[in-house]
NUMI-253887 format. One record per residue (C-alpha): x, y, z; residue in one letter. Coordinates in Angstrom, 2 decimals, always signed. Each point is the difference from the previous one (the first is absolute). Layout:
NUMI-253887
east|north|up|rest
X|Y|Z|A
...
This chain:
NUMI-253887
east|north|up|rest
-28.74|+35.00|+22.36|M
+1.57|-2.38|-2.25|K
-1.83|-2.94|-1.39|K
+1.88|-3.18|+0.93|M
+0.72|-2.46|-2.71|L
-0.60|-3.71|+0.55|K
+3.04|-2.23|-0.85|P
-0.51|-1.69|-3.32|L
+0.13|-3.63|+0.52|R
+0.68|-2.21|-2.99|I
-0.05|-3.81|+0.35|S
+2.89|-2.22|-0.59|W
-1.65|-1.16|-3.08|R
-0.31|+3.19|-1.58|A
+3.62|+1.34|+0.65|E
+1.25|-3.53|-1.48|N
-2.39|+0.60|-3.14|H
+1.28|+3.63|-0.20|R
+3.61|-1.10|+0.23|A
-0.52|-2.76|-2.78|R
-1.58|+2.65|-2.33|L
+2.92|+2.14|+0.73|S
+2.39|-2.56|-1.03|L
-1.90|-0.87|-2.98|R
-0.16|+3.55|-1.25|E
+3.99|+0.35|+1.04|N
+0.60|-3.14|-2.35|L
-2.24|+1.61|-2.72|K
+1.99|+3.43|+0.12|V
+3.26|-1.62|+0.05|K
-0.94|-2.23|-3.25|S
-1.16|+3.00|-1.57|A
+3.02|+2.03|+0.82|L
+2.14|-2.93|-1.23|I
-1.92|-0.20|-3.14|K
-0.22|+4.00|-0.79|S
+3.80|+0.47|+0.61|S
+1.09|-1.59|-3.26|G
+2.64|-2.06|+1.97|S
+0.58|-3.54|-1.16|E
-1.73|-1.41|+2.82|L
-3.32|-1.55|-0.80|S
-3.12|+0.83|+1.94|S
-0.28|-3.30|+1.23|K
+1.32|-0.87|+3.30|I
+3.76|-0.89|-0.53|P
+0.06|-2.53|+3.14|I
-0.74|-3.64|-0.65|T
+0.28|-1.04|+3.79|F
+1.82|+0.50|+3.08|I
+1.38|-2.68|+2.25|D
+0.43|+1.02|+3.65|L
+1.66|-2.47|+2.43|R
+1.45|+0.24|+3.70|V
+1.40|-2.01|+2.73|F
-1.10|+0.21|+3.42|A
+2.73|-1.54|+2.36|H
-0.60|-1.69|+3.20|A
+0.77|+3.14|+2.00|T
-2.62|+1.97|-1.95|E
-3.87|+0.38|+0.35|D
-1.47|-1.56|-3.34|V
-2.94|+2.43|+0.46|D
+2.37|+3.04|+0.28|K
+1.95|-1.24|-3.15|V
-3.42|-0.50|-2.00|L
-1.03|+3.57|+1.06|T
+3.47|+1.38|-1.34|A
-0.89|-1.71|-3.40|V
-3.34|+1.31|+0.12|R
+1.08|+3.63|+0.44|N
+1.38|-0.34|-3.52|L
-3.53|-0.22|-1.27|I
-2.67|+2.71|-0.42|P
-2.28|-0.60|+2.79|A
-3.30|+0.08|-2.28|E
+1.74|-3.17|-1.67|L
+1.29|-1.89|+2.59|I
-3.09|-2.53|+0.06|D
+1.18|-0.76|-3.58|M
+3.16|-1.50|+0.95|V
+0.40|-3.51|+1.69|V
+3.25|-1.23|+1.41|F
+1.20|-3.55|+0.11|K
+1.44|-1.02|+3.16|K
+2.83|-2.70|+0.13|S
+1.72|-1.43|+2.88|N
+3.91|-0.59|-0.61|L
+2.58|-1.11|+2.10|T
+3.43|+1.85|+0.24|G
+3.45|-1.16|-0.14|H
+0.25|-0.43|+3.56|H
-3.49|-1.52|+0.51|G
-1.76|+3.16|+0.82|N
-3.43|+0.46|-1.31|P
-0.50|+2.53|-2.80|I
-3.32|+1.26|-1.67|V
-0.05|+0.97|-3.70|L
-2.72|+2.45|-0.98|L
-0.73|+0.54|-3.80|E
-2.30|+1.37|-2.29|T
-0.11|+0.47|-3.98|K
-2.01|+2.97|-0.99|I
-1.41|-0.66|-3.40|K
-2.61|+2.77|-0.20|D
+1.78|+2.58|-2.08|R
-2.02|+2.97|+1.70|K
+0.93|-1.10|+3.44|V
+3.69|-0.45|-1.04|A
+0.02|+3.39|-1.56|Q
-1.60|+1.38|+3.30|A
+2.94|-1.73|+2.05|V
+2.72|+1.42|-2.23|L
-1.67|+3.39|+0.27|E
+0.10|-0.52|+3.72|K
+3.66|-0.94|-0.09|L
+0.82|+3.05|-2.09|S
-1.81|+2.45|+2.23|Q
+1.48|-1.56|+3.32|G
+3.64|-0.72|-0.89|L
+2.28|+3.04|+0.95|P
+1.85|+1.73|-2.60|I
+3.43|-1.10|+1.19|L
-1.31|-3.69|-0.59|D
-1.14|+0.87|-3.27|K
+3.35|+1.54|-1.06|E
+1.83|-2.91|+1.50|T
-2.30|-2.37|-2.18|L
+0.55|+2.02|-3.07|S
+3.67|+0.04|+0.53|S
-0.17|-4.01|+0.54|E
-2.78|-0.78|-2.68|I
+1.98|-2.42|-1.88|G
+0.41|-2.17|+3.15|Q
-3.92|-0.08|+0.61|H
-1.43|-0.51|-3.56|V
+0.28|-3.62|-1.93|E
-2.07|-1.13|-2.66|K
-2.88|+2.31|+0.53|G
-0.17|-0.32|+3.88|N
+0.86|+2.65|+2.37|L
+1.54|-1.30|+3.34|Y
-0.41|+1.88|+3.22|L
+0.56|-0.69|+3.67|R
-1.86|+2.03|+2.53|L
+0.75|+0.42|+3.80|D
-2.40|-1.96|+1.88|K
+0.21|+2.26|+3.13|Q
-0.51|+2.99|-1.88|S
-3.23|-1.54|-1.93|A
-1.21|-1.12|+3.28|Y
+0.05|+3.83|+1.04|L
-1.56|+1.21|-3.22|G
+3.24|+1.17|-1.44|K
+1.66|-1.47|-3.11|L
+3.82|-0.35|-0.27|R
+2.19|-2.20|-2.16|L
+2.31|-2.23|+1.90|C
+2.34|-3.06|-0.71|Q
-0.60|-2.29|+2.94|T
-3.20|-1.79|+1.47|D
-2.23|+1.67|-2.48|A
-3.31|+0.08|-1.69|I
+0.90|-1.37|-3.41|H
-1.96|+1.27|-2.94|L
+0.03|-0.87|-3.53|R
-1.90|+2.22|-2.34|I
-0.24|-1.56|-3.57|H
-0.65|+2.45|-3.01|F
-1.35|-0.73|-3.46|K
+3.26|+1.81|-1.19|K
+3.23|-1.87|+0.21|H
+2.53|+2.28|-0.56|S
+2.12|+1.84|+2.89|V
-0.85|+3.16|-2.06|E
-3.53|-0.39|-0.18|E
-0.57|-1.18|+3.67|V
+1.99|+3.00|+0.92|V
-2.46|+2.14|-2.15|D
-3.02|-1.47|+1.55|I
+1.64|+0.46|+3.62|C
+0.65|+3.74|-0.80|R
-3.50|+0.51|-1.09|S
-1.47|-1.45|+3.23|F
+2.45|+1.95|+2.03|G
+2.05|-2.75|+1.47|L
+3.07|+1.48|-1.35|L
+0.98|+3.55|-0.01|P
Protein backbone atom coordinates (compact mmCIF):
# COMPACT_ATOMS: atom_id res chain seq x y z
CA MET A 1 0.00 0.00 0.00
CA LYS A 2 1.38 3.40 -0.99
CA LYS A 3 1.86 6.02 1.60
CA MET A 4 -0.23 9.11 0.87
CA LEU A 5 1.66 12.38 0.97
CA LYS A 6 0.03 15.32 2.61
CA PRO A 7 -0.17 18.43 0.45
CA LEU A 8 2.49 20.94 1.33
CA ARG A 9 0.97 24.09 2.74
CA ILE A 10 2.98 27.24 2.35
CA SER A 11 1.72 30.47 3.77
CA TRP A 12 1.28 33.51 1.57
CA ARG A 13 4.03 35.25 3.52
CA ALA A 14 6.49 32.42 2.78
CA GLU A 15 5.58 32.44 -0.93
CA ASN A 16 5.92 36.24 -1.09
CA HIS A 17 9.29 36.09 0.72
CA ARG A 18 10.50 33.37 -1.66
CA ALA A 19 9.37 35.43 -4.68
CA ARG A 20 11.26 38.49 -3.39
CA LEU A 21 14.38 36.42 -2.80
CA SER A 22 14.05 34.97 -6.30
CA LEU A 23 13.77 38.47 -7.77
CA ARG A 24 16.81 39.66 -5.80
CA GLU A 25 18.81 36.66 -6.95
CA ASN A 26 17.70 37.28 -10.54
CA LEU A 27 18.78 40.94 -10.31
CA LYS A 28 22.16 39.89 -8.89
CA VAL A 29 22.69 37.33 -11.64
CA LYS A 30 21.65 39.84 -14.33
CA SER A 31 24.06 42.45 -12.92
CA ALA A 32 26.86 39.89 -12.73
CA LEU A 33 26.24 38.79 -16.32
CA ILE A 34 26.33 42.35 -17.59
CA LYS A 35 29.51 43.03 -15.64
CA SER A 36 31.27 39.84 -16.75
CA SER A 37 30.19 40.10 -20.37
CA GLY A 38 32.74 42.80 -21.04
CA SER A 39 30.13 44.94 -22.75
CA GLU A 40 30.04 48.68 -22.40
CA LEU A 41 27.05 48.46 -20.05
CA SER A 42 27.93 49.09 -16.44
CA SER A 43 26.89 46.69 -13.69
CA LYS A 44 24.69 49.45 -12.26
CA ILE A 45 21.05 49.57 -13.19
CA PRO A 46 20.78 51.61 -16.41
CA ILE A 47 17.24 52.88 -15.73
CA THR A 48 16.67 56.12 -13.82
CA PHE A 49 12.86 55.94 -13.57
CA ILE A 50 9.67 54.83 -15.30
CA ASP A 51 6.57 56.99 -15.69
CA LEU A 52 3.29 55.10 -16.11
CA ARG A 53 0.14 56.94 -17.13
CA VAL A 54 -3.31 55.85 -18.26
CA PHE A 55 -6.72 57.46 -18.77
CA ALA A 56 -9.93 55.79 -17.61
CA HIS A 57 -12.80 57.19 -19.66
CA ALA A 58 -16.40 57.49 -18.46
CA THR A 59 -17.33 54.19 -20.14
CA GLU A 60 -14.52 52.29 -18.37
CA ASP A 61 -14.31 50.84 -14.88
CA VAL A 62 -11.45 52.64 -13.07
CA ASP A 63 -10.62 49.54 -11.02
CA LYS A 64 -10.25 47.44 -14.17
CA VAL A 65 -7.99 50.06 -15.74
CA LEU A 66 -5.88 50.10 -12.57
CA THR A 67 -5.70 46.30 -12.71
CA ALA A 68 -4.48 46.53 -16.31
CA VAL A 69 -1.66 48.88 -15.30
CA ARG A 70 -0.74 46.81 -12.25
CA ASN A 71 -0.39 43.77 -14.52
CA LEU A 72 2.72 45.48 -15.95
CA ILE A 73 4.39 45.36 -12.55
CA PRO A 74 5.75 42.12 -11.06
CA ALA A 75 3.30 40.85 -8.42
CA GLU A 76 5.91 40.78 -5.65
CA LEU A 77 6.62 44.49 -6.16
CA ILE A 78 3.09 45.84 -6.64
CA ASP A 79 2.94 47.18 -3.08
CA MET A 80 5.94 49.40 -3.77
CA VAL A 81 4.13 51.32 -6.53
CA VAL A 82 1.51 53.94 -5.58
CA PHE A 83 -0.78 55.49 -8.17
CA LYS A 84 -2.02 59.06 -8.09
CA LYS A 85 -5.63 59.57 -9.22
CA SER A 86 -6.73 62.83 -10.86
CA ASN A 87 -10.26 63.67 -11.98
CA LEU A 88 -10.38 65.46 -15.33
CA THR A 89 -13.11 66.64 -17.68
CA GLY A 90 -13.14 65.71 -21.35
CA HIS A 91 -13.85 67.97 -24.33
CA HIS A 92 -17.59 67.26 -24.15
CA GLY A 93 -17.78 67.46 -20.35
CA ASN A 94 -17.36 63.74 -19.83
CA PRO A 95 -15.47 62.62 -16.69
CA ILE A 96 -11.99 61.16 -17.18
CA VAL A 97 -9.75 59.71 -14.47
CA LEU A 98 -5.99 59.94 -14.90
CA LEU A 99 -3.94 57.29 -13.09
CA GLU A 100 -0.20 57.90 -12.96
CA THR A 101 2.91 56.92 -11.07
CA LYS A 102 6.64 57.44 -11.23
CA ILE A 103 8.74 54.40 -10.34
CA LYS A 104 11.96 55.85 -8.94
CA ASP A 105 13.31 52.70 -7.29
CA ARG A 106 15.76 51.46 -9.90
CA LYS A 107 15.44 47.80 -8.98
CA VAL A 108 11.65 47.98 -9.33
CA ALA A 109 12.07 49.85 -12.64
CA GLN A 110 14.46 47.15 -13.86
CA ALA A 111 11.99 44.44 -12.83
CA VAL A 112 9.22 46.20 -14.80
CA LEU A 113 11.47 46.39 -17.87
CA GLU A 114 12.29 42.69 -17.49
CA LYS A 115 8.58 41.84 -17.28
CA LEU A 116 7.92 43.91 -20.41
CA SER A 117 10.78 42.14 -22.18
CA GLN A 118 9.46 38.70 -21.24
CA GLY A 119 5.81 39.47 -22.00
CA LEU A 120 6.01 41.37 -25.26
CA PRO A 121 5.45 39.12 -28.32
CA ILE A 122 8.29 38.77 -30.83
CA LEU A 123 6.30 40.53 -33.58
CA ASP A 124 5.86 43.60 -31.34
CA LYS A 125 9.58 43.50 -30.50
CA GLU A 126 10.44 43.42 -34.21
CA THR A 127 8.04 46.31 -34.89
CA LEU A 128 9.56 48.29 -32.04
CA SER A 129 13.05 47.54 -33.36
CA SER A 130 12.18 48.77 -36.85
CA GLU A 131 10.55 51.96 -35.47
CA ILE A 132 12.96 52.58 -32.56
CA GLY A 133 13.87 56.06 -33.79
CA GLN A 134 10.26 57.13 -33.25
CA HIS A 135 10.23 55.78 -29.68
CA VAL A 136 13.52 57.15 -28.29
CA GLU A 137 14.22 60.78 -27.48
CA LYS A 138 16.78 62.28 -25.08
CA GLY A 139 17.36 59.04 -23.15
CA ASN A 140 13.64 58.21 -22.92
CA LEU A 141 11.95 55.18 -24.44
CA TYR A 142 8.25 55.85 -25.07
CA LEU A 143 5.89 52.88 -25.29
CA ARG A 144 2.12 52.50 -25.58
CA LEU A 145 0.58 49.25 -24.44
CA ASP A 146 -2.93 47.99 -25.09
CA LYS A 147 -5.16 48.42 -22.00
CA GLN A 148 -7.48 45.53 -22.87
CA SER A 149 -4.63 43.07 -23.38
CA ALA A 150 -2.88 44.24 -20.20
CA TYR A 151 -6.09 43.65 -18.24
CA LEU A 152 -6.04 40.07 -19.52
CA GLY A 153 -2.39 39.70 -18.51
CA LYS A 154 -0.92 39.98 -22.01
CA LEU A 155 1.32 42.71 -23.33
CA ARG A 156 0.83 44.23 -26.77
CA LEU A 157 1.93 47.48 -28.36
CA CYS A 158 -0.83 49.77 -29.64
CA GLN A 159 -1.41 53.36 -30.73
CA THR A 160 -4.81 54.39 -29.35
CA ASP A 161 -6.35 54.41 -25.85
CA ALA A 162 -3.17 53.00 -24.35
CA ILE A 163 -1.13 52.72 -21.19
CA HIS A 164 1.69 55.21 -21.66
CA LEU A 165 5.20 54.37 -20.46
CA ARG A 166 8.25 56.57 -20.41
CA ILE A 167 11.38 54.68 -19.46
CA HIS A 168 14.24 57.07 -18.71
CA PHE A 169 17.75 55.68 -19.10
CA LYS A 170 21.04 57.04 -17.78
CA LYS A 171 22.43 56.85 -21.32
CA HIS A 172 21.04 59.37 -23.78
CA SER A 173 21.99 58.35 -27.30
CA VAL A 174 19.64 56.19 -29.35
CA GLU A 175 22.40 53.61 -29.86
CA GLU A 176 23.03 53.28 -26.11
CA VAL A 177 19.30 52.93 -25.35
CA VAL A 178 18.98 50.30 -28.11
CA ASP A 179 21.94 48.36 -26.65
CA ILE A 180 20.36 48.39 -23.20
CA CYS A 181 16.98 47.29 -24.59
CA ARG A 182 18.67 44.45 -26.50
CA SER A 183 20.53 43.31 -23.37
CA PHE A 184 17.19 43.07 -21.54
CA GLY A 185 15.52 41.26 -24.47
CA LEU A 186 13.08 44.06 -25.28
CA LEU A 187 14.47 44.19 -28.82
CA PRO A 188 15.44 41.18 -30.95
